[in-house]
N, C-alpha and C positions, 0 to 999 in steps of 0.2 A: 504494500500500500504506500503510495507516494505521500510525502509530508504535505501538510496544508500550505497554500500560498497566501501570504498576507500582503496586500497590495496598498501602497500609499501614494496618493495623487500628488500632483505638483501645484504650483501657484495658480490661483483663480479657478482651479479645477475642483473636482469632487469625485466620489466613488463612481458616479455615472460614467466617467471616462473609461472605466475598465469593463463595462457591460458587454461591449462587442467581443471581448476576449472569451467570454464564457462558452459560446457556441463552437469555439475552436479547441477547447480542452476536452480531454477524455473524461467520461462521466465521473470516474473515481477522483480526478483532480478537481473538476468543476464543483462537485458537491462539497469539497473542503475549502474552496476558495473564499477568502474574506477580503472585501474591499472596504476600507474604512473611510469615514468622513472626518477630517480634522476640524477642530473647533476654530471659530464659532460655527457649529454645524448648520445653523439656520441660513448661512450665506452660501452653502454649497449647492450647486446645481441651479442657482437662481441668478438670472442676468442682473446687471447693474440697474437697468431701468425697472425691472420687476421688483427688485429689493427695496428701492427707494432709499430712505435714510438707513445706512448700516447700523447695526446694534453697537452700543458702546464698546463691547468686547473686541471689536475689530481693531481697536487701537491699544488694547491691553493684553491681548493673547499673543503668546510667543512660542518659542521652540520647546520650552519646558512643558507648556500646556499641550502642545502637539504630541509629545512622547507619552505623557501621562494618559491622554485620551486614547491613543492607539493601543497602549498596553491594556487599558480597561476594556476596550472593545474585544481584544483577543481573549482576555479572561472571561468576558461575558459569553463568548462563543464556545468556551470550553476547550480552547486550543492550547496544547502544552508546548510542543516543539514545532518549529515552522521555518519555511523559507521566507525571507523578508525582502520585498521588492519595492523600490522607490522610483518615482519618475520625476525628473526635473528638480524642483525644490523639495520633493519628497526625500531626496538624498540626505537632507538635514535631519529629518525625523528618523529615518531608518538607522543612521549612525548613532543617534542618541538612544534609541531603543536598544540597540545592540550593546551599548555601553552599560545600560542599566540591568538588562537581563541576558547577559551573554550566553548563559547555559541553555537558554531556550531558543536561540537563533542558530539554525544549522548552516545558513548561507545568506550572504548579502548580495543583492543584485541591484546595481545602479543603472537605470535606463536613462541615458543622456542626462545625468544628474548634475546639479550644482554641488561641488565639493570644495568649500573654502579651505585655505590653509588652516592648519590646526591653530585655534585661538582667534581666527579671523571670522568674517561674516560674509553674507551674500554679496554685499557691495564691494568687498575686496576682490571678487571674481570678475568684476566688470572692467572694461577698458578704462585706463586711467582718466581719460578725458570725460568720462561719465560719472566717476565716483563722487566728486564734490557735489554735482547737481543732484545725484540720487540721494546722498546723505541729507541734503537740504530738504528734498521732497519727503523723505521718511520722517525727518524732524517735524515738518509741517503736519504730516499725517498724525504723528503721535500727539501733537498739540491740538488735534481736532480739525485739521484741514483736509485737503484732498488726499485720498488714498492712492499710493503709487501703483497699485495693481487694480485700480478701479477705473471704469470708464474707457477701456480700450475701444477704439472705433473699429468698425467692421473691417476696413482695409488692413489695419494692423493685425487683427485677429487672424484674418485669412493668410497674411504673409508669415506670421510667426508660427502658426500651428497647423495650417490647412493646405500648404503648398502641394502636397501629394495626395489630396483627398478628392473624391468625387463630390457632387453637390449634396447628396444625402448625408454623407459623413460630415461635410462642412456645416450643414444646417444643424446637426447634432451639437457641434461645438458652439455655434452661434446662439443656440437656444438655451445653453446651460452655463457658459463661461461667465464668471462674475468678478468679485473683488477678492483681495487677499489681506490677511492680517498684517498690518504694517510692521509690527515689532519683529516679525520673523526675518525681515531683511537686515536688521541690525544686531540681532542676538549673536554673541560669539559662540562658536562651535568648539567642541572638544571630542576627539576620538580616543582619548586616554581611557583605558579600561577595556577596550575591545581586544579580545584575545588575539595574539599573533597568529594563531593557527586557524582562525575563523575564515573560511573561504569567501572570496570576494570576486564578483564579476562586474565589468562595466560593459554595457551595450552601447556601442558607438554608432550613431545614426548619420549616415553619409549625406543625406539631403536636408538635414536639420537647419532651419532658418531662425530658430529661437536660440539654440546653442550650436553655433557652427562647429564643424569638425575640429578646427584648430582650438576653439574654446574648450571643447570636450577634452582635447589632449591635455590642456592645462589642469582640468579637473582630475584626470587620471594620474597626472604627475603628483598632484597634491595627495591623492589617495595612496600612492606608492610611497610617499614620504612618511606616512603614518607607521606606527609599530606594526610589524608583520605585513609589510607593504606589498606582498605578492598580489597581483590583480590579473585575473584572466580577462582578456578583451576580445569581444566578438563584434562584428560589424553587420549592420542591416542597412539595405539601401532604401531608406525611408526618411520622412520628415519627422518632426519633433513628437507628434502624438501618434506614435506607432501603434499603440493599442487600439486606436480607432481606424487609422488608415490601412494598417497591414497586420491585423491581429493573427492572421494565419502564419505570419513569419515569427512573431514573438512567442506564440503559444508553445511550439515545440521546444524552444530554448528554455522556457520556464519549467515545462514538464520534465525535461531531461534532468534539470537540477533537482527537482522534487523527487525524482526516482533515485538519484545518487545516494540519498540519505535514508 
């Protein structure tokens, strides 16, 4: 019996983004798959326009809350040991979960993930010319201003997430993508405590227009600088939201890992 897959979405996404993957998994794997919604859960799967005024938690929720919530969801599902998969900003959460409960995580899978240098934050992974502007935007958001992952226009959403999708897949994204908790951009990360022997894979996406391949290479380098930095890298010829645009390519990768353990 393969281990359960616990799937963690990225910024402005939610558990909805993993739904297309289900029909491409073997029944024994699909039945044990858990896709979590990170807090504030009420913002997940709701467009910026439909949400209206975001809840106050959108400026107070951060990485600590993400990890605590994900572990609580795994516990509520009765899952003991599992393969932990993150997408994009979900890389922050899966590393923190593995730091807290390493004995329960069999494998870490980073799907085109943001992996800041240890002690750094998401903003540190951006090009230098964008870092100052982004820190200012996050500071404004934390003070109650505009959220840095809220209000993306349709052209930007299509460019960042949908460049390899058909129109139905694109509409799924447009109908659900929303805002993100601002503090998550500035919370420092640590991978201290992740066992050196815990297997890690990075899924490098060749047509990604949100995290370009060279940007992904920098994330892989950061991951390799962590203790026990061996990282298996595989490549898929897709855009950023591979679980929507090409779930048939991602599913066998995840199933093979679940079967290893």
